[in-house]
C-alpha positions as CSV (number, residue, x, y, z in Angstrom):
1,M,9.7,-108.1,47.1
2,Q,13.4,-107.1,46.5
3,R,14.8,-109.6,48.7
4,R,14.4,-113.3,47.2
5,I,14.6,-116.3,48.0
6,Y,16.1,-119.2,45.6
7,G,17.7,-122.6,45.5
8,I,19.0,-124.9,43.0
9,E,18.1,-128.7,42.6
10,T,20.9,-130.7,40.5
11,E,20.7,-134.0,39.2
12,F,24.0,-135.9,38.6
13,G,25.1,-138.5,36.1
14,V,26.8,-141.6,37.3
15,T,28.8,-144.2,35.2
16,F,31.4,-146.9,36.3
17,S,33.8,-148.2,33.5
18,F,37.1,-150.2,33.4
19,R,38.9,-149.0,30.5
20,G,36.1,-147.7,28.9
21,Q,33.8,-150.6,29.3
22,R,31.0,-150.6,31.6
23,R,30.7,-153.2,34.1
24,L,28.3,-152.0,36.6
25,S,24.8,-150.3,35.9
26,P,24.4,-146.9,37.5
27,D,21.4,-148.6,39.6
28,E,24.0,-150.5,41.1
29,I,26.4,-147.9,41.7
30,S,23.7,-145.6,43.2
31,R,22.9,-148.4,45.7
32,L,26.3,-148.4,46.8
33,L,26.3,-144.6,46.9
34,F,23.4,-144.5,49.0
35,R,24.2,-147.3,51.3
36,K,25.9,-144.7,53.9
37,V,23.2,-142.5,54.0
38,V,20.4,-145.0,54.0
39,A,22.6,-146.2,57.2
40,W,22.1,-142.9,58.9
41,G,18.9,-141.8,57.6
42,R,17.0,-145.2,56.9
43,S,16.2,-143.5,53.6
44,S,17.5,-142.5,50.3
45,N,15.8,-139.2,50.8
46,I,17.3,-137.1,53.4
47,F,17.8,-133.4,54.5
48,L,21.2,-132.7,55.9
49,E,23.0,-130.1,58.6
50,N,23.7,-127.5,55.9
51,G,19.9,-127.4,55.3
52,S,19.8,-128.9,52.1
53,R,18.2,-132.2,50.8
54,L,19.9,-135.3,49.2
55,Y,18.1,-138.0,47.4
56,L,18.2,-140.5,44.6
57,D,16.1,-139.5,41.9
58,V,14.2,-141.4,39.2
59,G,16.9,-143.2,36.8
60,S,19.4,-143.7,39.4
61,H,20.2,-140.1,39.4
62,P,21.7,-138.6,42.7
63,E,20.2,-135.1,43.3
64,Y,21.0,-132.6,45.4
65,A,18.9,-129.6,46.5
66,T,20.2,-126.5,48.0
67,A,18.9,-125.0,51.2
68,E,16.8,-121.8,50.7
69,C,19.4,-118.9,50.2
70,D,18.9,-115.1,50.1
71,S,22.2,-114.3,49.1
72,L,23.8,-115.2,45.4
73,F,27.1,-115.9,47.1
74,D,25.5,-118.4,49.9
75,L,23.9,-120.3,46.7
76,V,27.0,-120.7,44.9
77,A,28.7,-121.8,48.1
78,Q,26.0,-124.3,48.5
79,D,25.7,-125.4,45.0
80,K,29.5,-126.2,45.2
81,A,28.9,-127.9,48.4
82,G,26.4,-130.2,46.8
83,E,29.3,-131.1,44.4
84,S,31.6,-132.0,47.8
85,I,29.0,-134.0,49.2
86,V,28.5,-136.2,46.3
87,R,32.3,-136.7,45.9
88,E,32.2,-138.0,49.5
89,L,29.5,-140.4,48.5
90,V,31.5,-141.4,45.6
91,D,34.9,-141.9,47.6
92,F,32.8,-144.1,50.1
93,A,31.7,-146.4,47.3
94,Q,34.7,-146.5,45.5
95,Q,36.2,-147.7,48.5
96,Q,33.6,-150.5,48.7
97,I,34.1,-151.5,45.0
98,D,38.0,-151.7,45.6
99,A,37.5,-153.7,48.6
100,D,35.6,-156.4,46.7
101,G,38.2,-156.7,44.5
102,I,36.2,-155.2,41.1
103,R,38.3,-153.3,39.1
104,G,37.1,-149.6,37.7
105,D,36.0,-146.1,38.5
106,I,33.0,-144.5,39.4
107,F,32.5,-141.5,37.2
108,M,30.2,-138.5,38.4
109,F,29.2,-135.6,36.4
110,K,27.3,-132.3,36.8
111,N,25.8,-132.4,33.5
112,N,22.5,-132.8,32.0
113,T,22.6,-135.4,29.1
114,D,24.0,-138.8,29.1
115,S,25.3,-140.9,26.0
116,S,21.5,-142.3,25.3
117,S,20.4,-138.8,24.7
118,N,18.4,-138.7,28.1
119,S,18.3,-135.5,30.0
120,Y,18.3,-134.6,33.6
121,G,18.0,-131.5,35.0
122,C,19.3,-128.2,36.7
123,H,16.0,-126.5,38.2
124,E,16.1,-123.2,40.0
125,N,13.4,-122.4,42.0
126,Y,12.6,-118.4,43.1
127,C,10.2,-117.7,45.7
128,I,8.0,-114.9,44.3
129,E,4.7,-112.9,45.3
130,R,1.4,-114.7,44.6
131,I,0.7,-113.7,41.1
132,D,-2.1,-115.7,39.1
133,D,-1.5,-113.7,35.7
134,L,1.3,-115.4,34.1
135,T,1.1,-112.9,31.2
136,R,4.3,-111.1,32.0
137,L,6.3,-114.2,32.5
138,E,5.2,-115.2,29.0
139,E,5.7,-111.7,27.4
140,V,9.3,-111.3,29.4
141,F,10.7,-113.9,31.7
142,I,10.4,-116.4,29.0
143,P,12.0,-114.6,26.1
144,Y,14.8,-114.0,28.8
145,L,15.4,-117.4,29.6
146,I,15.4,-118.5,26.2
147,T,18.1,-116.1,25.0
148,R,20.3,-116.1,28.5
149,Q,21.9,-119.4,27.1
150,I,24.5,-117.3,25.5
151,F,26.0,-116.7,29.2
152,T,24.4,-119.7,30.9
153,G,24.9,-122.5,28.5
154,A,27.3,-125.5,29.5
155,G,27.9,-126.6,26.1
156,K,27.4,-129.7,24.1
157,I,28.1,-131.7,20.8
158,V,24.7,-132.5,19.2
159,T,24.0,-134.9,16.7
160,N,21.3,-133.4,14.8
161,P,19.2,-134.8,11.8
162,T,19.3,-131.8,9.8
163,R,22.4,-129.9,10.9
164,G,24.6,-133.0,11.7
165,T,27.4,-133.1,14.5
166,V,27.4,-129.8,15.9
167,Y,28.4,-127.8,19.0
168,S,25.8,-126.1,20.7
169,M,25.5,-123.6,23.6
170,S,22.9,-125.6,26.0
171,Q,22.6,-129.1,26.8
172,R,19.0,-128.4,27.7
173,A,17.7,-126.9,24.6
174,E,16.9,-130.1,22.9
175,H,15.0,-131.4,25.5
176,I,12.3,-128.7,26.2
177,W,9.1,-128.9,24.5
178,E,6.7,-126.3,25.8
179,S,7.0,-122.7,27.4
180,I,4.7,-123.2,30.6
181,S,3.4,-126.3,31.7
182,S,2.6,-128.6,34.8
183,A,4.7,-131.3,33.4
184,T,8.0,-131.9,34.2
185,T,9.4,-135.4,32.0
186,R,6.6,-136.3,29.7
187,S,6.9,-132.8,28.2
188,R,9.2,-130.5,29.9
189,P,8.5,-126.8,29.6
190,I,10.6,-124.0,30.3
191,I,8.7,-123.2,33.5
192,N,6.9,-125.8,35.5
193,T,3.6,-124.4,37.0
194,R,3.1,-127.2,39.6
195,D,2.1,-125.1,42.5
196,E,4.2,-126.1,45.1
197,P,5.2,-123.2,47.1
198,H,6.6,-124.6,50.7
199,A,5.5,-121.3,51.9
200,D,2.5,-119.3,52.8
201,P,0.4,-120.3,49.5
202,D,-1.5,-116.8,50.1
203,L,1.6,-114.8,49.9
204,Y,4.0,-117.0,47.7
205,R,4.3,-119.1,45.0
206,R,7.3,-121.1,43.7
207,L,8.5,-120.4,40.3
208,H,10.0,-123.5,38.9
209,V,12.8,-123.0,36.1
210,I,13.9,-126.4,34.5
211,V,15.3,-125.1,31.2
212,G,18.7,-124.1,32.5
213,D,22.1,-126.0,32.1
214,S,24.2,-127.4,35.2
215,N,26.8,-124.9,35.2
216,M,30.4,-125.6,36.8
217,N,31.6,-122.1,36.6
218,E,30.6,-119.9,39.7
219,F,30.5,-117.1,37.9
220,A,27.5,-118.3,35.6
221,T,25.8,-119.7,38.3
222,F,25.8,-116.3,40.2
223,L,24.9,-114.6,37.0
224,K,22.1,-116.9,36.1
225,V,20.3,-116.8,39.3
226,G,21.2,-112.9,39.9
227,T,19.9,-111.7,36.7
228,A,16.8,-113.6,36.9
229,S,16.3,-112.5,40.3
230,V,16.5,-108.7,39.4
231,L,14.3,-109.6,36.1
232,L,11.7,-111.2,38.5
233,A,11.6,-107.8,40.6
234,M,11.0,-105.9,37.8
235,I,8.0,-108.0,36.6
236,E,6.4,-108.2,40.3
237,D,6.7,-104.1,40.0
238,R,3.8,-103.3,38.1
239,S,5.1,-99.8,37.8
240,T,7.9,-100.8,35.6
241,V,7.4,-100.7,31.9
242,L,8.6,-104.0,30.2
243,R,8.8,-104.5,26.3
244,N,6.8,-107.5,25.3
245,Y,9.3,-109.9,23.9
246,Q,7.4,-112.9,22.9
247,M,8.6,-114.9,20.2
248,L,6.4,-116.5,17.4
249,S,8.3,-119.8,18.1
250,P,9.6,-120.1,21.5
251,M,10.9,-123.8,21.2
252,N,12.5,-123.0,17.4
253,A,14.0,-120.0,19.1
254,L,15.6,-121.8,21.8
255,R,17.2,-124.5,19.8
256,D,18.0,-121.8,16.9
257,I,19.9,-119.6,19.5
258,S,21.7,-122.5,21.1
259,Y,23.5,-123.4,17.5
260,D,23.7,-119.8,16.8
261,L,27.2,-119.6,19.0
262,W,28.2,-116.0,17.8
263,G,24.8,-114.6,17.9
264,K,24.1,-113.5,14.4
265,E,21.0,-114.7,13.4
266,T,17.4,-113.2,14.7
267,V,14.4,-114.8,15.9
268,G,10.8,-113.4,15.2
269,L,8.7,-111.8,17.7
270,A,5.2,-111.8,17.9
271,S,5.3,-107.9,17.9
272,G,6.7,-108.1,14.4
273,R,10.5,-107.2,15.3
274,D,13.3,-109.3,14.4
275,M,15.9,-109.5,17.5
276,T,19.2,-111.6,18.2
277,A,19.6,-113.2,21.4
278,L,22.3,-110.4,22.4
279,E,19.7,-107.7,21.6
280,I,17.1,-109.1,23.4
281,Q,19.7,-109.5,26.4
282,D,21.0,-106.1,26.0
283,D,17.6,-104.4,26.0
284,L,16.7,-106.5,29.4
285,C,20.1,-105.1,31.1
286,Q,19.7,-101.7,30.2
287,R,16.0,-101.6,31.8
288,A,17.3,-103.7,34.9
289,E,20.1,-100.9,35.3
290,L,17.7,-98.2,35.0
291,F,15.5,-100.1,37.8
292,V,18.0,-100.6,40.3
293,E,19.1,-97.0,40.1
294,T,16.0,-96.5,41.9
295,R,14.9,-99.1,43.8
296,D,16.4,-100.7,47.2
297,I,18.3,-103.7,45.8
298,P,20.6,-106.3,47.7
299,A,24.2,-105.4,46.9
300,D,24.6,-108.9,45.3
301,Q,21.9,-108.3,43.0
302,L,23.7,-104.8,42.2
303,L,26.8,-107.0,41.5
304,A,25.0,-109.2,38.9
305,V,23.6,-106.4,36.8
306,R,26.7,-105.0,36.6
307,M,28.2,-108.7,35.4
308,W,25.4,-109.0,33.1
309,R,26.6,-105.6,31.4
310,E,30.4,-106.6,31.3
311,V,29.1,-110.2,29.8
312,I,27.0,-108.6,27.1
313,D,29.7,-106.0,26.0
314,Q,32.1,-108.7,25.9
315,Y,30.0,-110.9,23.9
316,R,29.8,-108.1,21.5
317,S,33.1,-107.4,21.0
318,D,35.2,-111.1,21.6
319,P,33.1,-113.9,23.1
320,L,36.2,-116.0,23.6
321,L,37.3,-113.7,26.2
322,L,34.5,-115.1,28.3
323,A,36.1,-118.5,28.6
324,D,37.0,-117.8,32.3
325,R,33.2,-116.9,33.1
326,V,31.0,-119.1,30.6
327,D,31.0,-122.9,30.5
328,W,30.1,-123.7,26.8
329,I,33.0,-120.9,25.6
330,A,35.7,-122.6,27.8
331,K,34.8,-125.7,26.9
332,Y,34.5,-124.7,23.0
333,Q,38.0,-123.9,23.5
334,L,39.2,-126.9,24.9
335,I,37.8,-129.2,22.0
336,E,39.0,-126.3,19.3
337,R,42.7,-127.0,20.6
338,E,42.3,-130.7,20.5
339,R,40.9,-130.8,17.0
340,E,43.8,-128.3,15.9
341,R,46.2,-130.3,17.3
342,S,45.2,-133.8,16.2
343,G,43.1,-132.9,13.3
344,C,39.9,-135.0,14.5
345,A,36.7,-134.5,13.7
346,L,33.9,-132.9,16.1
347,S,32.5,-136.8,15.8
348,D,36.0,-138.2,17.0
349,P,35.4,-140.0,20.3
350,K,38.2,-138.3,21.9
351,I,36.4,-135.0,21.5
352,G,33.0,-136.6,22.6
353,L,35.3,-137.5,26.1
354,I,36.2,-134.0,26.2
355,D,32.5,-132.9,26.1
356,L,31.9,-135.2,29.3
357,L,35.1,-134.9,31.3
358,Y,34.5,-131.4,31.5
359,H,31.8,-132.1,33.9
360,D,33.3,-134.6,35.9
361,I,33.0,-133.5,39.7
362,R,36.4,-135.0,40.5
363,L,39.0,-132.1,41.3
364,D,42.1,-134.0,40.0
365,R,40.1,-135.4,36.9
366,G,37.4,-133.0,36.0
367,L,38.6,-130.6,33.1
368,F,36.8,-127.6,34.4
369,Y,39.0,-128.3,37.8
370,R,41.8,-128.2,36.0
371,L,41.2,-125.0,34.5
372,Q,40.3,-123.7,38.0
373,A,43.5,-124.9,39.4
374,R,45.4,-123.2,36.9
375,G,43.5,-119.8,37.7
376,L,41.6,-119.9,34.6
377,T,37.9,-119.4,35.8
378,K,36.2,-116.8,37.7
379,R,35.6,-117.5,41.2
380,M,33.1,-116.1,43.5
381,V,33.4,-117.9,46.5
382,S,36.7,-119.5,48.3
383,D,37.2,-123.2,49.3
384,D,36.6,-122.2,52.7
385,D,33.3,-120.7,51.8
386,I,32.6,-124.2,50.4
387,N,33.6,-126.3,53.1
388,A,31.7,-124.4,55.6
389,A,28.6,-124.6,53.3
390,V,29.0,-128.4,53.5
391,R,28.3,-128.2,57.0
392,T,26.3,-125.1,57.9
393,A,23.0,-124.0,56.6
394,P,22.7,-120.1,55.2
395,T,22.1,-118.2,58.5
396,T,19.4,-115.7,57.2
397,T,16.8,-117.7,56.0
398,R,14.3,-120.8,57.2
399,A,17.3,-123.1,56.4
400,N,19.2,-121.9,59.4
401,I,16.4,-123.3,61.8
402,R,15.8,-126.7,59.8
403,G,20.0,-127.1,60.1
404,A,20.0,-126.5,63.7
405,F,17.3,-129.2,64.4
406,I,18.8,-131.7,62.3
407,R,22.1,-131.2,64.2
408,E,20.9,-131.3,67.9
409,A,18.5,-133.9,67.1
410,K,21.1,-136.3,65.7
411,R,23.4,-135.0,68.6
412,W,20.4,-136.2,71.3
413,R,19.8,-139.3,69.2
414,R,16.0,-138.3,68.9
415,D,13.9,-139.9,66.1
416,F,12.8,-137.1,63.8
417,T,11.0,-136.1,60.5
418,V,11.7,-133.2,58.3
419,D,10.8,-131.3,55.0
420,W,11.1,-128.0,53.6
421,V,7.9,-126.6,56.0
422,H,7.9,-129.3,58.8
423,L,10.0,-130.2,61.8
424,K,8.8,-132.9,63.8
425,I,10.0,-135.4,66.8
426,N,8.8,-138.6,66.7
427,D,8.3,-139.4,70.4
428,E,5.1,-140.1,72.0
429,I,4.1,-136.4,71.8
430,Q,4.9,-136.1,68.1
431,R,5.8,-132.6,68.3
432,S,6.1,-130.6,65.3
433,V,6.6,-127.1,64.2
434,M,5.5,-125.6,60.6
435,L,7.5,-123.1,59.0
436,K,5.4,-121.0,56.3
437,D,7.9,-118.2,56.6
438,P,11.2,-118.7,54.2
439,F,12.8,-115.8,55.1
440,R,12.5,-116.3,58.8
441,S,15.7,-117.6,60.2
442,D,14.6,-117.7,64.0
443,D,11.5,-118.9,65.6
444,E,10.5,-118.9,69.4
445,R,8.5,-122.2,68.6
446,C,11.6,-124.0,67.2
447,R,13.6,-122.8,70.2
448,R,11.2,-124.7,72.6
449,L,11.4,-127.8,70.1
450,L,15.1,-127.7,70.4
451,A,15.2,-127.4,74.2
452,S,12.9,-130.5,74.3
453,L,15.0,-132.5,72.5
454,R,17.5,-133.1,75.7
455,R,15.6,-135.1,78.3
456,E,16.5,-134.9,82.1
457,G,19.8,-136.5,82.8
458,D,20.6,-136.9,79.1
459,R,24.1,-136.8,77.9
460,P,25.1,-136.3,74.4
461,P,27.3,-139.1,73.1
462,S,30.4,-136.9,73.1
463,E,30.3,-135.9,76.7
């Protein structure tokens, strides 16, 4: 399966403070954030006209799940559209707080840890073929995920009992405890095996990757999902020979690599070999380059492989020149410049503030967005693409049908229910359609359902 369906779920961190003093709890702020959502959808868990899902997750975390995408460009735009939608919620809640005379500001962060060392996720979902033997995932895909943090990490200052206060590549590395498991919170795995395909279970399964960091940089998001998609195609293709990179201690390797910023240390493999993270990524990239030469691969995935090679070569020669593409390196440079300017330690609160504000999603306040405004980040989509993705679902997947249904049901003021697979009109007939094929962007049954939304003599409110 060369064409791939994928999506990203992002949990946001939220806080409210006045001059550094927390005045309202995350729970109180989240209720304000979703007041407008609940007023419209009668729930804090809704689907939007762009095909995405917006809801309030456990721990008072706003969560945005992109619509199904089969284009990496669409995925990046959808991911950034989530930030824009959440920013609107923040603006709405801030206006309510100001009107009530409460002094302070809401801060929304696209990161993965809070000040109490709690972790929340950025989950990647890949629609893969129905395979029950996970051996090749364990031998190839898990080592890829462990080592890819050299270009996907978001960066984090960590206080470790044995290492002291240090800077690490990945925010999630300290919070993952298993390679593959059905758990998500009690004992977080790299891959969650809970079998919810949101598609025909005889044909597909959903690969749920929960080890990744939330990326601010569009290039990093594109590369993260693009390289994973190509590698999954290689794993599904049984004629492709892949080396066994299974590690002796995957969890130790995950954390050790996160601390080894410049890729000098090796990790032990079950085969007896020792390899660095860069060597594993380089070997995988070489095999991907050979694979795409003889397969009909989508153009965006071909671009991801070229970007992969570019990043590996640059990391080998001078990693700091990847600051425009890799989040942890961009943040590292901001931190080191401040330390050089002020002579402060890595544990200084002002450095911790840089660590946090890099992920602020406000365009005028977030440090990443200040870099982007100065042209210091690599972009993959335009602001117009993002604005369009806020309103419109991808046109080449099932999300196109869902988005059209939601838009028309709202237009005709019909009571409806939607999830990833089902569309339902809650009337006396209880008409519904099940969409088991995520690749299908049009369906005659859905056209009939849309036509039934308008009753004889009805006029939409705008007419």
